[in-house]
N, C-alpha and C positions, 0 to 999 in steps of 0.2 A: 289734729294741729289746729293751733288758737292764732288765727289770723283775721281778725273780728274788725269792723269798723267801728270805732269807738269815737262817739262825741263829746267835745265839751264846750260850755258857754264861756265866751271869752268877751263880756260887754253883749253886743248883739250877733256877733259872729260865732257860727258853731265851726269847728275845727275837727279835725281828724287826727289823731295821735297815731303814728305809723313809726315804720321803718327802725324799729329796735332789732339788736341782734336775736336769732332764736337759738334755743339750746337742742340737743338731739332728739328731742320728742316733738320739736316745733314749735315750744312756747316761748314767748318774748321772755328776755333776761333784762339785767342792768345794764344800761347802755343809753347811748343819745338816742332823743325821741325827737321826730321832725312832726309840727303841729302844721298840718296841711288845710288850707281853705279850699274846701269841696267844689267851691264856687269860683274859685280864682282862675287866671290864666294859667297858671302852672299846671291844676289840677285838668283842667279843659287839654293842655298837651300832653298829658300822660295818659288820659284816657285814649288819645288817639294812637298812641304807640301799643304795640303788642309786647314789647321789652318789659322785664321786672324791673322794680325799684332795686338798686344795689345802695351798698354805705361804705364809706370809711370810718368806721366806729373810733378810729384812734383820731383823725382829722376832723371828726365832727360835721361830715358832710355827705349829702347822698345824691343818686343821677340815675338817668336811664337814657338808653339809647333811641333818639328819635329816627335818626335816618343812619343806614349804612351806606357803603360804596368808596369812591375816590375822596369825597369831603364829606365824612360821617359828622351827625351833630348830635351831641348830648346836652339833655335838659339837666342841671346840677341846681342843689340846693345847699346853701352855705348856713349853719347856725352860726349866732351872734358871737360863739366864741371858737369859731372853726380856724385851724391852724391855715396859713398861708402857704400855697405851694412853695417850693423852691423856685428862686428866679432861673430862667432857661430861654434858649433859643430856637425858632425853627427855621428850616429854609425855605418855609412856605409860610404864607400868610395864616393869621389865625383871627377870628371875628368873635366878638363877643355882644351879645345883646341881652340888656336886663329885662327880666319879665316881671317880676314882683319885687317892692323893694330898691335899695340902690346899690350897686355892684360898683366897687373901686378897682379899676385896672390900673396896673403901674408900669409903665414902660420907660426903660433907661431912667430908672429912679423916680420919674415924674407920674404923680397920682390923680386920675380922673374919675370923677362919680359919675356912673350912668344912672339916670332916673331910667324908672320903666318906659320900654320900648325905645330907648336910647342904644345905640349902636357904636362900637369902636373895634378897628381892624387893626391891628398890630402886623406891621410890615415885616419881610422874611429878614432874619439876622438880628433883630431887636429883641434886647434882653426885658423880659417882662413877666410878671405874676399878677394874681389878683388876690382880693381878698374881702371881708364884710365889715364896714366900719360903722355898723348901725347896731339897735339893740334887738333888732328883729331877723326873722330868716329872710334870706336874700335868695330869689330863683333866677337862673338866668340861662341862655343859650349860649353853645360854643360850637363854633364850625371849627373842626379839629384836623390837622394835616392829614390824618390817614387812619386806617381801622389799627394800624400795629401801634398807634398812641392810645387807642382806646384798649387795645387787648393790654398793654403794658400797665396803665393805670387800673383795669379790673383784675390783674395779675397782684398786683401791689395790695389792692384793696380785699380781694379774697384770702390772701395769705394771711394778712391781718386778722382776719374772722377765724382762721384756722388756729393762729398761734395763740389767739386770745380767749376771753370767758371770764364768766364772773363779775363782768363789770370792767375788768381790766384789759386794755387792748392798748398794745404799743405798734413800732412798726413793723412790717413785714420781716424784718431781720436785715441785718447788715448785708450779709452775703447775697440775698436774693435780691435786695436793693441795687447792689453792684451788677448782679447780672441781668437785671431788667433793665439797668442803664446802659450797660453794653448793648444790648438787642435793640435797645431806643435810639442809640448813637446817630445813627444816619439822618433822624429827623428830628429828634429833641436831644438837646445838648446843655445838662445843668450849669450853671457858671459859677457856682460857690467855690469848686476846686479847679485848678487849672486844666486844661485837656490832656497836656502831656502826662501828668500824675492819674489820670483818671484811665488812659490807655495802658499805662504802666501796671497799675491794678487789674486790668482787665486782661492783660498779657501774663500775669504770675498767679494770682490768686485766683483770678476767674476762671483761668485756664485748668487748674488743680480741681477748681469746684465741680467744673463740667466732666473732667476725668472720673471724679468720684460719682457722678450721677445726678449733680446738683443742676435743676434748671432754672431759667429765664422767666421770659415771657412764655406763658401757657395759654392755648387756646381753650381749654377747658374751662377757664373762669369766664368765658363769653356764654356758656350754658346756661339758659334761663334756669334751669332744674337746680343749680348750684346756689341761685341767690334764691329762689324760693325757700330752699332749706335752711338758709343763712339768715335771711333779713325778713322781717315784717311786712307784709302787702297791704297797701290801703284799702284795697278793694273797691275802688270808685266804681 
């Protein structure tokens, strides 16, 4: 299995090229690359966690779980061309803290840029998303509502790895996304479509899919062994 620490010189700073998808033999394949500063704050946080690096190759982002429990905390990285998550709301607050670079948090359509070390808390029920408006990688911490949200994210990202390959990665699939949305609805509601329409789809298409044995959120995607098989680890 080729998961080695590779340094490249960029000016005076050495970076670790990591986070690429792996093939069945554990070898990196074409896909987004995370250029990680081994001396930076994000790398220091990663070293303190026993959880593996995970990735969303379609969304061009990476994450690791720093804390479990009632208020889990994720460390996330966004590439300069990372996809912006769909706008959504939670019944509890969510807190974002920029670690490296500047993170843009958008609340009710109003963007706020967080410099390294700055924090923003999104109050319950307020529509929000986040994005990278810079030319470099942005790292940030997110205190999310519960482990269910982590499970939902990891399911979507893990299904993306299983569906993709050879540098081509799309969404986890419309049906999987529908079922994950249904499982997460009590704490995370997407606002792109009316809630009534979403409920109708869950009650019809979703019900048929479950009867046919299709799953939404799956805890197996939280297993470290899954991500070590699918994502190149930095070996810091």
